[in-house]
C-alpha positions in Angstrom: -15.9 7.6 25.0 -16.6 9.8 21.9 -14.1 10.6 19.4 -11.9 13.6 20.1 -11.2 15.2 16.7 -12.0 14.1 13.4 -10.1 15.8 10.7 -10.9 14.8 7.0 -8.1 15.4 4.8 -7.7 14.6 1.1 -10.4 15.3 -1.6 -13.7 13.6 -2.7 -13.8 12.1 -6.0 -17.1 12.3 -8.3 -18.7 9.1 -7.3 -20.4 8.7 -4.0 -19.5 5.8 -1.8 -20.6 5.0 1.8 -22.4 2.5 3.9 -25.9 1.0 3.6 -28.2 0.1 6.4 -26.6 -3.3 6.6 -23.1 -1.5 7.2 -21.8 -3.0 3.9 -19.4 -0.8 1.9 -20.1 0.0 -1.6 -17.0 1.0 -4.2 -14.3 0.3 -1.4 -11.2 -1.1 -2.9 -8.8 -3.4 -1.3 -5.6 -1.6 0.2 -7.5 0.7 2.6 -4.9 1.1 5.7 -6.1 1.8 9.1 -3.2 3.3 11.1 -3.3 3.2 14.7 -0.9 5.3 16.9 -1.2 4.1 20.3 0.5 3.4 23.7 0.4 0.5 25.9 -1.2 2.4 29.1 -3.9 3.8 26.9 -7.3 2.1 27.8 -9.0 4.1 24.7 -6.4 2.5 22.3 -7.7 -1.0 23.2 -11.1 0.2 22.3 -10.1 2.0 19.1 -8.1 -1.3 18.0 -11.5 -3.4 18.5 -13.2 -0.8 16.3 -10.6 -1.0 13.7 -10.7 -4.8 13.7 -14.5 -4.8 13.3 -14.2 -2.4 10.2 -11.3 -4.6 8.6 -13.6 -7.7 8.8 -16.2 -5.7 6.9 -13.6 -4.8 4.3 -12.1 -7.6 2.8 -8.3 -6.5 1.8 -7.9 -3.7 4.2 -5.3 -3.9 6.9 -4.6 -2.3 10.2 -1.1 -1.1 11.1 -0.2 -0.2 15.0 2.5 2.1 16.3 3.4 2.3 19.7 4.7 5.8 20.3 7.0 4.9 23.2 8.7 2.2 20.7 8.5 4.5 17.5 8.8 8.1 18.7 10.3 9.2 15.5 7.4 7.8 13.4 5.0 9.4 15.6 6.8 12.8 15.5 7.0 12.5 11.6 3.1 12.0 11.4 2.6 14.9 13.9 0.9 12.6 16.4 0.0 14.5 19.7 -2.3 12.0 21.4 -3.2 8.5 21.5 -5.2 7.0 20.2 -4.9 8.6 16.8 -6.2 7.0 13.8 -5.1 7.8 10.0 -7.2 6.1 7.3 -5.2 6.0 4.2 -6.2 5.2 0.6 -4.8 2.3 -1.4 -2.3 4.9 -2.7 -1.3 5.8 0.6 -3.2 9.3 0.9 -4.6 10.3 4.1 -8.4 10.4 4.1 -9.0 10.9 7.7 -7.2 11.5 11.0 -8.9 11.4 14.2 -8.2 11.2 17.8 -10.2 9.4 20.5 -12.2 6.3 20.2 -14.0 6.4 16.6 -17.4 4.6 16.1 -17.6 1.9 13.3 -20.0 4.2 11.2 -17.0 6.9 11.4 -14.4 4.4 10.4 -16.4 2.9 7.3 -17.3 6.2 6.1 -13.5 7.1 6.1 -12.7 4.0 4.2 -15.4 4.9 1.6 -13.8 8.2 1.3 -10.2 6.9 1.1 -11.5 4.7 -1.7 -12.3 7.6 -3.7 -8.7 9.4 -3.4 
């Protein structure tokens, strides 16, 4: 499955960050958060969780928080979640760098983490 929609948010700082051929991240600070809005019956949510876990292993100090929309409907509504899975990548300060629905690729998640680090 491909990613449904990628909505970059926030702004880019002057420095460039990104992924190298090895998949390593340059200039990414600890504290990046991968927030996953999921539901228990969602197969794509399991795939998305696996991608986020791969990204978190490459980014020491990053973290994943997962919210089941059935158990946290107020939180989902407050974040304007309309589909699962939805991933929000946040900077260490909590600024939203990316919002995406569907299953992202590891490259998309790492790129979003680099963008989040520059906010």
